[in-house]
MIFIKOL-564580 format. One record per residue: residue in one letter; residue number from 1; y, x, z of N, C-alpha, C in turn. Coordinates in steps of 0.05 Angstrom, whole numbers, plus 5000, padded with zeros to 4 digits. Layout:
# MIFIKOL-564580
<code->A&pos->NUM&n_north->Y&n_east->X&n_up->Z&ca_north->Y&ca_east->X&ca_up->Z&c_north->Y&c_east->X&c_up->Z> $
...
//
This chain:
# MIFIKOL-564580
<code->M&pos->1&n_north->1886&n_east->4428&n_up->5690&ca_north->1894&ca_east->4451&ca_up->5706&c_north->1906&c_east->4472&c_up->5687> $
<code->G&pos->2&n_north->1926&n_east->4486&n_up->5697&ca_north->1939&ca_east->4507&ca_up->5682&c_north->1926&c_east->4534&c_up->5685> $
<code->P&pos->3&n_north->1936&n_east->4554&n_up->5673&ca_north->1923&ca_east->4581&ca_up->5675&c_north->1925&c_east->4593&c_up->5702> $
<code->G&pos->4&n_north->1944&n_east->4584&n_up->5719&ca_north->1946&ca_east->4596&ca_up->5746&c_north->1933&c_east->4578&c_up->5767> $
<code->A&pos->5&n_north->1920&n_east->4557&n_up->5759&ca_north->1908&ca_east->4538&ca_up->5779&c_north->1880&c_east->4547&c_up->5787> $
<code->S&pos->6&n_north->1873&n_east->4540&n_up->5811&ca_north->1847&ca_east->4547&ca_up->5821&c_north->1833&c_east->4520&c_up->5827> $
<code->G&pos->7&n_north->1811&n_east->4515&n_up->5813&ca_north->1797&ca_east->4490&ca_up->5817&c_north->1781&c_east->4488&c_up->5843> $
<code->A&pos->8&n_north->1772&n_east->4511&n_up->5854&ca_north->1755&ca_east->4511&ca_up->5877&c_north->1771&c_east->4506&c_up->5903> $
<code->S&pos->9&n_north->1798&n_east->4511&n_up->5902&ca_north->1813&ca_east->4508&ca_up->5927&c_north->1830&c_east->4483&c_up->5927> $
<code->G&pos->10&n_north->1822&n_east->4462&n_up->5913&ca_north->1836&ca_east->4437&ca_up->5913&c_north->1860&c_east->4436&c_up->5895> $
<code->G&pos->11&n_north->1861&n_east->4452&n_up->5874&ca_north->1883&ca_east->4451&ca_up->5855&c_north->1907&c_east->4467&c_up->5864> $
<code->E&pos->12&n_north->1905&n_east->4484&n_up->5882&ca_north->1927&ca_east->4501&ca_up->5892&c_north->1936&c_east->4520&c_up->5870> $
<code->E&pos->13&n_north->1962&n_east->4520&n_up->5865&ca_north->1972&ca_east->4538&ca_up->5844&c_north->1974&c_east->4566&c_up->5853> $
<code->L&pos->14&n_north->1965&n_east->4585&n_up->5836&ca_north->1966&ca_east->4613&ca_up->5842&c_north->1988&c_east->4625&c_up->5824> $
<code->P&pos->15&n_north->2001&n_east->4646&n_up->5833&ca_north->2021&ca_east->4659&ca_up->5816&c_north->2008&c_east->4672&c_up->5792> $
<code->S&pos->16&n_north->2020&n_east->4668&n_up->5769&ca_north->2009&ca_east->4680&ca_up->5745&c_north->2019&c_east->4708&c_up->5741> $
<code->A&pos->17&n_north->2003&n_east->4725&n_up->5730&ca_north->2010&ca_east->4754&ca_up->5726&c_north->2029&c_east->4755&c_up->5702> $
<code->R&pos->18&n_north->2051&n_east->4770&n_up->5705&ca_north->2070&ca_east->4774&ca_up->5683&c_north->2061&c_east->4800&c_up->5668> $
<code->H&pos->19&n_north->2068&n_east->4801&n_up->5643&ca_north->2060&ca_east->4824&ca_up->5627&c_north->2075&c_east->4849&c_up->5635> $
<code->D&pos->20&n_north->2099&n_east->4846&n_up->5647&ca_north->2114&ca_east->4869&ca_up->5654&c_north->2111&c_east->4876&c_up->5684> $
<code->D&pos->21&n_north->2091&n_east->4866&n_up->5697&ca_north->2086&ca_east->4871&ca_up->5725&c_north->2075&c_east->4900&c_up->5728> $
<code->P&pos->22&n_north->2089&n_east->4917&n_up->5743&ca_north->2080&ca_east->4945&ca_up->5745&c_north->2054&c_east->4948&c_up->5761> $
<code->L&pos->23&n_north->2046&n_east->4928&n_up->5776&ca_north->2021&ca_east->4931&ca_up->5792&c_north->1997&c_east->4922&c_up->5777> $
<code->K&pos->24&n_north->2000&n_east->4910&n_up->5753&ca_north->1978&ca_east->4901&ca_up->5737&c_north->1974&c_east->4920&c_up->5713> $
<code->P&pos->25&n_north->1950&n_east->4929&n_up->5708&ca_north->1946&ca_east->4946&ca_up->5684&c_north->1950&c_east->4930&c_up->5659> $
<code->G&pos->26&n_north->1960&n_east->4942&n_up->5638&ca_north->1964&ca_east->4929&ca_up->5613&c_north->1943&c_east->4938&c_up->5593> $
<code->G&pos->27&n_north->1941&n_east->4924&n_up->5571&ca_north->1922&ca_east->4932&ca_up->5550&c_north->1894&c_east->4921&c_up->5555> $
<code->G&pos->28&n_north->1877&n_east->4928&n_up->5536&ca_north->1849&ca_east->4918&ca_up->5538&c_north->1831&c_east->4940&c_up->5548> $
<code->V&pos->29&n_north->1805&n_east->4934&n_up->5547&ca_north->1785&ca_east->4953&ca_up->5555&c_north->1766&c_east->4959&c_up->5531> $
<code->R&pos->30&n_north->1754&n_east->4982&n_up->5532&ca_north->1734&ca_east->4989&ca_up->5512&c_north->1707&c_east->4985&c_up->5525> $
<code->A&pos->31&n_north->1693&n_east->4964&n_up->5517&ca_north->1667&ca_east->4957&ca_up->5528&c_north->1646&c_east->4957&c_up->5507> $
<code->G&pos->32&n_north->1621&n_east->4957&n_up->5515&ca_north->1600&ca_east->4954&ca_up->5496&c_north->1581&c_east->4978&c_up->5494> $
<code->S&pos->33&n_north->1590&n_east->5001&n_up->5503&ca_north->1572&ca_east->5025&ca_up->5501&c_north->1561&c_east->5033&c_up->5528> $
<code->G&pos->34&n_north->1569&n_east->5021&n_up->5550&ca_north->1559&ca_east->5029&ca_up->5576&c_north->1530&c_east->5021&c_up->5579> $
<code->G&pos->35&n_north->1514&n_east->5039&n_up->5590&ca_north->1485&ca_east->5033&ca_up->5594&c_north->1469&c_east->5037&c_up->5569> $
<code->S&pos->36&n_north->1480&n_east->5048&n_up->5549&ca_north->1465&ca_east->5051&ca_up->5523&c_north->1444&c_east->5073&c_up->5526> $
<code->L&pos->37&n_north->1422&n_east->5070&n_up->5513&ca_north->1400&ca_east->5089&ca_up->5513&c_north->1400&c_east->5107&c_up->5488> $
<code->D&pos->38&n_north->1421&n_east->5106&n_up->5473&ca_north->1422&ca_east->5121&ca_up->5448&c_north->1419&c_east->5151&c_up->5452> $
<code->G&pos->39&n_north->1430&n_east->5162&n_up->5473&ca_north->1430&ca_east->5191&ca_up->5476&c_north->1407&c_east->5202&c_up->5492> $
<code->L&pos->40&n_north->1387&n_east->5186&n_up->5499&ca_north->1365&ca_east->5195&ca_up->5515&c_north->1341&c_east->5202&c_up->5498> $
<code->S&pos->41&n_north->1328&n_east->5225&n_up->5504&ca_north->1304&ca_east->5232&ca_up->5490&c_north->1280&c_east->5222&c_up->5505> $
<code->P&pos->42&n_north->1257&n_east->5221&n_up->5492&ca_north->1232&ca_east->5212&ca_up->5506&c_north->1225&c_east->5230&c_up->5530> $
<code->V&pos->43&n_north->1232&n_east->5256&n_up->5528&ca_north->1227&ca_east->5274&ca_up->5550&c_north->1244&c_east->5266&c_up->5575> $
<code->Q&pos->44&n_north->1269&n_east->5259&n_up->5571&ca_north->1286&ca_east->5251&ca_up->5593&c_north->1277&c_east->5225&c_up->5605> $
<code->I&pos->45&n_north->1268&n_east->5206&n_up->5588&ca_north->1259&ca_east->5181&ca_up->5598&c_north->1233&c_east->5185&c_up->5614> $
<code->T&pos->46&n_north->1215&n_east->5202&n_up->5605&ca_north->1190&ca_east->5207&ca_up->5619&c_north->1196&c_east->5221&c_up->5646> $
<code->A&pos->47&n_north->1214&n_east->5240&n_up->5646&ca_north->1221&ca_east->5255&ca_up->5671&c_north->1234&c_east->5235&c_up->5691> $
<code->G&pos->48&n_north->1251&n_east->5218&n_up->5682&ca_north->1264&ca_east->5199&ca_up->5700&c_north->1244&c_east->5179&c_up->5711> $
<code->S&pos->49&n_north->1226&n_east->5170&n_up->5694&ca_north->1205&ca_east->5152&ca_up->5703&c_north->1187&c_east->5165&c_up->5724> $
<code->A&pos->50&n_north->1180&n_east->5190&n_up->5720&ca_north->1163&ca_east->5205&ca_up->5739&c_north->1178&c_east->5208&c_up->5765> $
<code->L&pos->51&n_north->1204&n_east->5213&n_up->5765&ca_north->1219&ca_east->5216&ca_up->5790&c_north->1219&c_east->5190&c_up->5805> $
<code->I&pos->52&n_north->1224&n_east->5168&n_up->5791&ca_north->1224&ca_east->5141&ca_up->5804&c_north->1197&c_east->5134&c_up->5815> $
<code->A&pos->53&n_north->1176&n_east->5140&n_up->5800&ca_north->1149&ca_east->5134&ca_up->5809&c_north->1142&c_east->5151&c_up->5834> $
<code->G&pos->54&n_north->1150&n_east->5176&n_up->5834&ca_north->1146&ca_east->5193&ca_up->5857&c_north->1160&c_east->5183&c_up->5882> $
<code->A&pos->55&n_north->1185&n_east->5174&n_up->5878&ca_north->1200&ca_east->5163&ca_up->5901&c_north->1188&c_east->5138&c_up->5912> $
<code->V&pos->56&n_north->1179&n_east->5120&n_up->5894&ca_north->1166&ca_east->5095&ca_up->5903&c_north->1140&c_east->5101&c_up->5917> $
<code->G&pos->57&n_north->1124&n_east->5120&n_up->5906&ca_north->1099&ca_east->5128&ca_up->5918&c_north->1103&c_east->5140&c_up->5945> $
<code->G&pos->58&n_north->1122&n_east->5158&n_up->5947&ca_north->1128&ca_east->5171&ca_up->5973&c_north->1137&c_east->5151&c_up->5994> $
<code->G&pos->59&n_north->1154&n_east->5132&n_up->5986&ca_north->1163&ca_east->5111&ca_up->6004&c_north->1140&c_east->5093&c_up->6014> $
<code->T&pos->60&n_north->1122&n_east->5088&n_up->5995&ca_north->1098&ca_east->5071&ca_up->6002&c_north->1081&c_east->5086&c_up->6023> $
<code->V&pos->61&n_north->1076&n_east->5112&n_up->6018&ca_north->1060&ca_east->5127&ca_up->6037&c_north->1074&c_east->5128&c_up->6065> $
<code->L&pos->62&n_north->1100&n_east->5132&n_up->6066&ca_north->1114&ca_east->5133&ca_up->6091&c_north->1112&c_east->5106&c_up->6106> $
<code->L&pos->63&n_north->1116&n_east->5084&n_up->6091&ca_north->1113&ca_east->5058&ca_up->6104&c_north->1085&c_east->5053&c_up->6114> $
<code->Y&pos->64&n_north->1065&n_east->5061&n_up->6098&ca_north->1038&ca_east->5057&ca_up->6107&c_north->1032&c_east->5073&c_up->6132> $
<code->R&pos->65&n_north->1041&n_east->5098&n_up->6133&ca_north->1037&ca_east->5114&ca_up->6157&c_north->1051&c_east->5103&c_up->6181> $
<code->R&pos->66&n_north->1075&n_east->5093&n_up->6177&ca_north->1091&ca_east->5083&ca_up->6199&c_north->1078&c_east->5057&c_up->6210> $
<code->R&pos->67&n_north->1068&n_east->5040&n_up->6193&ca_north->1055&ca_east->5015&ca_up->6202&c_north->1028&c_east->5021&c_up->6216> $
<code->A&pos->68&n_north->1014&n_east->5042&n_up->6206&ca_north->0988&ca_east->5048&ca_up->6218&c_north->0991&c_east->5065&c_up->6243> $
<code->G&pos->69&n_north->1015&n_east->5075&n_up->6249&ca_north->1020&ca_east->5090&ca_up->6273&c_north->1012&c_east->5119&c_up->6270> $
<code->H&pos->70&n_north->1009&n_east->5129&n_up->6246&ca_north->1001&ca_east->5157&ca_up->6241&c_north->1025&c_east->5176&c_up->6240> $
<code->G&pos->71&n_north->1048&n_east->5166&n_up->6232&ca_north->1071&ca_east->5184&ca_up->6226&c_north->1090&c_east->5185&c_up->6249> $
<code->G&pos->72&n_north->1109&n_east->5203&n_up->6247&ca_north->1129&ca_east->5206&ca_up->6267&c_north->1155&c_east->5201&c_up->6257> $
//
C-alpha cells in the first residue's frame, strides 16, 4: 500500500496532501512540554487536590440524598 492508501476501506486510494496546498498547515509541531508539572508548587497541588476532593465529596452527598429521597 502506498502513502495515500487506506487499508481499512478495502485499499481505496485517498488523495495525498501536497506541500504547497494552502488548506494544509506546513511545518512541524513543538511537542513534549504539555501537561508538565515543572511549574507547580506543592501548595498548588494540595489546593487542587482539595478542590477535586470537595467536588467528589459534594457529588457523593447529592447522589446519596437523591437516592434516599431526602433532597430536592
